[in-house]
C-alpha positions in Angstrom: 6.2 -37.6 -25.9 3.8 -40.4 -24.8 0.1 -39.9 -25.2 -2.2 -41.5 -22.6 -4.7 -44.2 -23.7 -7.5 -42.0 -22.5 -6.6 -39.3 -24.9 -6.1 -41.7 -27.8 -9.6 -43.1 -27.5 -11.2 -39.7 -27.5 -13.4 -39.4 -30.7 -11.8 -36.1 -31.6 -8.2 -37.3 -31.2 -6.5 -37.5 -34.6 -3.8 -40.2 -34.6 -2.2 -39.1 -37.9 -1.4 -35.7 -36.4 0.1 -37.4 -33.3 2.3 -39.6 -35.5 3.4 -36.6 -37.5 4.4 -34.8 -34.3 6.4 -37.9 -33.2 8.6 -37.4 -36.2 9.5 -33.8 -35.2 9.9 -34.7 -31.6 12.5 -37.3 -32.5 15.0 -34.5 -32.9 14.4 -33.5 -29.2 17.4 -35.5 -28.0 19.9 -33.4 -30.0 20.0 -35.3 -33.2 20.8 -33.1 -36.2 19.6 -35.7 -38.8 17.5 -38.8 -38.8 17.0 -41.6 -41.3 14.0 -43.7 -42.1 15.1 -46.6 -39.9 15.5 -44.3 -36.9 12.1 -42.9 -37.6 10.5 -46.3 -37.8 12.1 -47.4 -34.5 12.0 -44.2 -32.6 8.4 -43.2 -33.6 7.0 -46.8 -33.5 5.5 -46.4 -37.0 5.7 -48.5 -40.2 8.2 -47.7 -43.0 5.4 -46.6 -45.3 4.0 -44.3 -42.6 7.5 -42.8 -42.1 7.9 -42.2 -45.8 4.5 -40.5 -46.0 5.1 -38.3 -43.0 8.5 -37.2 -44.0 7.3 -36.4 -47.5 4.5 -34.3 -46.0 6.8 -32.4 -43.6 9.2 -31.8 -46.5 6.4 -30.4 -48.7 5.3 -28.2 -45.9 8.9 -26.9 -45.4 9.5 -28.2 -41.9 12.0 -31.0 -42.9 14.6 -31.1 -45.7 16.1 -34.3 -47.2 19.7 -34.7 -48.1 19.5 -36.6 -51.3 23.0 -38.1 -50.9 22.7 -39.4 -47.3 18.9 -39.8 -47.5 18.6 -38.3 -44.1 16.3 -35.6 -42.8 16.9 -32.5 -40.8 14.8 -29.7 -39.4 14.4 -26.4 -41.2 14.0 -22.8 -39.9 10.2 -23.2 -40.1 10.3 -25.2 -36.8 12.1 -22.3 -35.2 9.4 -20.0 -36.5 6.8 -22.1 -34.7 8.7 -21.6 -31.4 8.9 -17.9 -32.0 5.1 -17.7 -32.4 4.8 -19.1 -28.9 7.5 -16.8 -27.4 6.1 -13.8 -29.1 2.5 -14.5 -28.1 3.0 -15.6 -24.5 1.7 -13.0 -22.0 3.6 -14.8 -19.2 6.9 -14.2 -20.9 5.9 -10.6 -21.8 5.1 -9.8 -18.2 8.0 -11.7 -16.7 10.8 -10.4 -18.9 11.2 -6.9 -17.2 11.4 -8.6 -13.8 13.9 -11.2 -15.0 16.0 -8.4 -16.6 15.9 -6.4 -13.3 17.3 -9.4 -11.3 19.9 -10.2 -13.9 21.1 -6.6 -14.3 21.1 -5.9 -10.5 23.2 -8.9 -9.5 24.8 -10.1 -12.8 23.4 -13.6 -12.5 21.6 -16.0 -14.8 17.8 -15.9 -14.6 15.3 -18.3 -16.1 11.5 -18.7 -16.4 10.3 -22.3 -16.8 7.2 -24.5 -17.0 6.6 -28.1 -16.0 6.2 -30.5 -18.9 5.6 -34.1 -17.7 8.7 -35.1 -15.7 10.8 -32.2 -17.1 10.9 -28.5 -17.0 11.1 -26.4 -20.2 12.9 -23.1 -20.1 10.7 -20.5 -21.9 12.7 -17.4 -21.1 16.4 -17.2 -20.3 18.7 -14.3 -19.5 22.4 -15.4 -19.3 24.8 -14.2 -16.6 28.6 -14.1 -17.0 30.3 -17.1 -18.6 27.2 -18.5 -20.2 27.3 -19.3 -23.9 24.4 -18.7 -26.3 23.8 -22.4 -27.0 23.6 -23.1 -23.3 20.9 -20.5 -22.8 18.5 -21.1 -25.7 14.8 -21.2 -24.7 13.1 -24.5 -25.2 15.7 -26.6 -23.5 14.4 -29.4 -21.3 15.9 -30.6 -18.0 14.7 -33.3 -15.6 12.6 -31.6 -13.0 14.0 -33.5 -10.1 17.5 -32.1 -10.8 16.7 -28.4 -10.7 15.5 -25.9 -8.2 12.7 -24.7 -10.6 11.7 -28.3 -11.2 11.4 -29.1 -7.5 9.2 -26.0 -7.0 7.0 -27.1 -9.9 6.8 -30.7 -8.8 5.7 -29.5 -5.4 2.4 -28.5 -6.9 1.5 -32.1 -7.6 -0.1 -34.7 -5.4 2.2 -36.9 -3.4 1.4 -40.0 -5.5 2.1 -38.1 -8.7 5.5 -36.9 -7.4 6.4 -40.4 -6.2 5.4 -41.9 -9.6 7.6 -39.4 -11.5 10.5 -40.2 -9.2 9.9 -43.9 -9.6 9.7 -43.9 -13.4 12.3 -41.3 -14.2 15.9 -42.3 -14.8 18.4 -40.1 -12.8 21.8 -39.1 -14.0 24.6 -38.2 -11.6 25.7 -34.9 -13.2 28.2 -34.2 -10.3 29.4 -36.0 -7.2 26.8 -34.0 -5.3 23.8 -34.8 -7.5 21.1 -36.2 -5.3 19.6 -39.4 -6.9 17.9 -41.0 -4.0 14.1 -40.9 -4.6 13.2 -40.7 -0.9 15.5 -37.8 -0.3 14.3 -36.0 -3.4 10.7 -36.5 -2.4 11.5 -34.8 1.0 13.3 -31.9 -0.7 10.3 -31.4 -3.0 8.0 -31.4 0.0 10.3 -28.9 1.7 10.0 -26.6 -1.3 6.2 -26.9 -1.0 6.4 -25.9 2.7 8.9 -23.0 2.5 7.8 -21.6 -0.9 11.1 -21.9 -2.7 13.8 -24.5 -3.5 17.6 -24.3 -3.4 20.1 -26.7 -5.0 23.9 -26.9 -4.7 26.0 -28.4 -7.5 23.2 -30.7 -8.7 23.9 -30.0 -12.4 27.3 -28.3 -12.6 30.2 -28.2 -10.2 30.4 -24.8 -8.5 26.9 -23.7 -9.4 23.9 -23.2 -7.1 20.3 -22.5 -8.0 17.4 -21.0 -6.2 13.8 -20.9 -7.5 10.4 -19.6 -6.5 6.9 -20.2 -8.0 4.9 -17.8 -10.1 1.2 -17.9 -9.4 -1.8 -16.7 -11.5 -4.7 -14.7 -10.3 -6.3 -17.8 -8.9 -3.2 -18.4 -6.8 -2.3 -21.5 -8.9 1.4 -22.1 -9.6 1.9 -21.9 -13.3 5.7 -21.3 -13.7 8.9 -20.9 -11.8 11.7 -18.3 -11.8 15.1 -19.5 -10.9 18.5 -17.9 -10.4 21.8 -19.7 -10.9 25.0 -18.4 -9.4 28.6 -19.3 -8.8 29.1 -20.7 -5.3 32.5 -18.9 -5.1 30.7 -15.6 -5.5 27.4 -16.5 -3.9 27.7 -18.6 -0.7 24.4 -19.8 0.7 24.4 -17.0 3.4 24.6 -14.3 0.7 21.9 -16.0 -1.4 19.6 -16.0 1.6 20.3 -12.4 2.5 20.2 -10.8 -1.0 18.8 -13.0 -3.7 16.0 -14.9 -1.9 14.1 -11.8 -0.7 14.4 -10.2 -4.2 13.2 -13.4 -5.8 10.3 -13.9 -3.5 9.2 -10.3 -4.0 9.6 -10.5 -7.7 7.6 -13.7 -8.1 4.8 -12.4 -5.9 4.5 -9.1 -7.8 1.8 -10.2 -10.2 3.7 -11.5 -13.2 0.5 -13.2 -14.3 
């Protein structure tokens, strides 16, 4: 995670903590283990700094070192940090009954997500049929441009911010129908802003659609998004518009936060 120069020069900014967090965040891309060379290159730190930081994380119990391979892996203590957030979040606490209501009523997958830079982070997930546990773990990140929830959340930004994200973010064609054109994506994000929801068809997975609506706080600011994913074979667009969209709009406007 990049830190702006403005934050770095703040007199209360502690660079050593930021470097330490870079070590943990290196595991974000799915690596199960890392070595010192990877840490030096991936975190842009010296070898001696990497040695000190990994030793500290090991002493604190957040990393463990395999003495044979000399590689490091995360421990359960990092999971405990995530649980602290999940357990303490009033947003999740208030949203969960509504997410469960939608999931149980229509047997679909329902997610609650936040915007994090150019990505969304799923903070609550209720799987529908055919979803594996590993696919549905909270904390997973996805490029915001590619998802219905992400487009809703990007629509809260100023036009120049949206365009900057689209211009600087690499786009992967997940399916033949994945929209990668930045101009078209910008128009779809603006459409989400205008109509108050976003819908995607086969942008991430073949045969899957998504629909999302924003969650607002008491000040009417968009702070999160709820999205529903369905199988197109069971949920054609007409049925989504008739059944899921009204329920989703009502649910997200019912005072989750």
